[in-house]
C-alpha positions in Angstrom: -29.2 -17.0 -13.6 -27.4 -16.7 -10.2 -26.1 -13.4 -9.0 -23.4 -13.2 -6.3 -22.2 -10.1 -4.6 -18.6 -10.0 -3.3 -16.2 -7.3 -2.2 -12.7 -6.0 -2.4 -9.6 -7.6 -4.0 -10.3 -11.1 -2.7 -13.8 -10.9 -4.3 -12.3 -9.8 -7.7 -9.8 -12.7 -7.6 -12.5 -15.2 -6.8 -15.2 -13.8 -9.2 -16.5 -16.1 -12.0 -19.0 -15.9 -14.8 -20.0 -12.5 -16.0 -18.1 -10.2 -13.7 -18.9 -6.5 -13.0 -16.2 -4.6 -11.3 -17.8 -1.7 -9.4 -16.0 1.4 -8.5 -18.4 4.3 -8.2 -16.0 6.9 -6.8 -14.4 7.1 -9.3 -12.8 4.8 -11.8 -15.8 3.4 -13.6 -17.5 6.8 -13.6 -14.3 8.4 -15.0 -14.3 5.8 -17.8 -17.9 6.4 -18.6 -17.4 10.1 -18.9 -14.2 9.6 -20.9 -16.2 7.6 -23.5 -19.0 10.2 -23.5 -16.3 12.7 -24.3 -15.2 10.8 -27.4 -12.4 8.5 -26.1 -11.8 5.7 -28.7 -10.7 3.1 -26.3 -9.3 2.5 -22.8 -6.5 0.3 -21.5 -6.1 -0.8 -17.9 -2.8 -0.8 -16.0 -3.0 -1.4 -12.3 0.6 -0.3 -11.9 1.2 3.4 -12.6 4.7 2.7 -14.0 3.1 0.2 -16.5 0.6 2.9 -17.5 3.5 5.3 -18.3 5.3 2.5 -20.1 2.3 1.8 -22.3 1.9 5.5 -23.1 5.6 5.7 -24.1 5.3 2.6 -26.2 2.4 4.2 -28.1 -0.3 1.9 -26.7 -2.3 4.8 -25.5 -2.4 8.6 -25.7 -3.2 9.7 -22.1 -2.7 8.4 -18.6 -5.4 8.9 -16.0 -5.5 7.6 -12.5 -4.6 7.8 -8.8 -2.6 6.5 -5.9 -4.2 7.2 -2.6 -6.6 9.6 -4.4 -3.9 11.7 -6.0 -2.7 11.9 -9.6 0.6 10.0 -10.0 3.6 11.9 -11.3 3.7 12.1 -15.1 0.0 11.4 -15.6 -2.1 13.6 -17.7 -5.2 13.4 -15.5 -6.3 12.3 -12.1 -9.0 9.7 -11.6 -11.7 12.4 -11.9 -15.0 12.4 -13.8 -15.1 16.2 -13.5 -11.7 16.4 -15.1 -12.7 14.0 -17.9 -15.8 16.1 -18.5 -13.6 19.1 -19.5 -11.0 17.0 -21.5 -10.5 16.7 -25.2 -10.5 13.0 -25.7 -11.9 12.6 -29.2 -10.4 9.6 -30.9 -7.8 9.0 -28.1 -7.0 6.0 -26.0 -7.0 6.5 -22.3 -4.8 4.4 -20.0 -6.4 4.1 -16.6 -4.5 3.1 -13.4 -6.3 3.2 -10.1 -6.0 1.5 -6.7 -9.5 -0.1 -6.8 -11.2 -0.2 -10.2 -8.1 -0.9 -12.4 -6.7 -3.3 -9.8 -10.1 -5.2 -9.7 -10.2 -5.4 -13.5 -6.7 -6.9 -13.6 -7.5 -9.3 -10.7 -10.6 -10.8 -12.2 -8.8 -13.4 -14.2 -11.6 -15.9 -13.8 -14.2 -13.8 -15.6 -15.9 -15.2 -18.6 -16.9 -11.6 -19.5 -15.8 -8.4 -17.7 -17.9 -5.3 -17.3 -17.4 -2.0 -15.5 -20.0 -0.9 -13.0 -21.1 2.5 -11.7 -24.4 4.2 -11.1 -24.1 6.2 -14.3 -24.0 3.0 -16.4 -26.2 0.8 -14.2 -29.2 0.8 -16.5 -27.2 -0.2 -19.6 -25.2 -2.8 -17.6 -28.4 -4.4 -16.1 -30.1 -4.5 -19.5 -27.1 -6.2 -21.1 -26.8 -8.8 -18.4 -30.6 -9.4 -18.3 -30.7 -9.9 -22.1 -27.8 -12.3 -22.1 -29.0 -14.3 -19.0 -25.6 -15.9 -18.2 -25.7 -18.7 -15.7 -23.5 -16.8 -13.2 -23.0 -13.1 -12.6 -20.6 -11.8 -9.9 -20.9 -8.2 -8.8 -17.7 -7.0 -7.2 -17.8 -3.9 -4.9 -14.2 -2.7 -4.9 -14.3 -0.2 -2.1 -11.5 2.1 -1.0 -8.2 1.0 -2.6 -9.7 -2.5 -2.9 -9.1 -3.0 0.9 -12.0 -1.3 2.7 -15.7 -1.7 1.9 -17.6 1.5 1.0 -21.3 2.3 1.0 -21.5 3.6 -2.6 -20.0 0.5 -4.2 -21.9 -2.0 -2.0 -25.2 0.0 -2.8 -24.4 0.0 -6.5 -24.0 -3.8 -6.4 -27.4 -4.2 -4.7 -28.9 -1.7 -7.1 -27.5 -3.6 -10.1 -28.8 -7.0 -8.7 -32.3 -5.6 -8.4 -32.2 -4.0 -11.8 -31.0 -7.2 -13.4 -33.7 -9.2 -11.7 -36.4 -6.8 -13.0 -37.0 -4.8 -9.8 -36.8 -1.0 -9.8 -35.2 0.4 -6.7 -36.0 4.1 -5.9 -33.1 6.1 -7.3 -33.6 8.9 -4.8 -33.4 6.6 -1.9 -30.3 4.9 -3.2 -28.7 8.2 -3.8 -29.5 9.5 -0.3 -27.9 6.4 1.2 -24.8 6.7 -0.9 -24.4 10.4 -0.1 -24.7 9.6 3.6 -21.8 7.2 3.4 -18.3 7.9 4.8 -16.6 8.2 1.4 -19.1 10.8 0.2 -18.3 13.0 3.2 -14.7 13.4 1.9 -15.9 15.3 -1.2 -15.7 19.1 -0.6 -13.4 18.6 2.4 -10.8 21.5 2.2 -8.3 19.2 3.8 -8.6 16.8 0.9 -7.9 18.8 -2.3 -7.9 15.6 -4.3 -11.6 15.1 -3.4 -13.1 18.3 -4.8 -16.0 16.7 -6.6 -17.4 13.4 -8.0 -18.8 14.9 -11.2 
């Protein structure tokens, strides 16, 4: 099994084999929390207008997402794990539209199998891949708006690679590195009301 780590939108477009789209802050964590809260399914729509169209057509119940970190007009939720943790999602289908995670999922057209990656699901993701042993795995760190690399997504890719290959990185050390990153510093910034919390 060969594991490659790539980044950003170009990486998603070029990804092959089993592809893991990683967006720690926040899309893939938002999805994980939504399923934990009882969501029945999720649909992906990179374009916010398409997400609203899908909801109007009955292809989903609720729209969640962001453009430049802010909830688009007409959406039910932002791209927020903490918002999802308080939402009633039992049996509902969520339509997710974000500038990194959703864009990456749509761009990964060469994937044999497509998975979502974040620290909260890393153990399950690594076990699934290790058990299947596909010939090629591509880990895609999506970064900020799929244009700028970020520490937490790059670290999650490295963490996943180690877990898949049977090594156990020290979670506290990985967490400390992620929290020291530039993206992490935006949370709690009073000038950024869209960045109140991660979870």
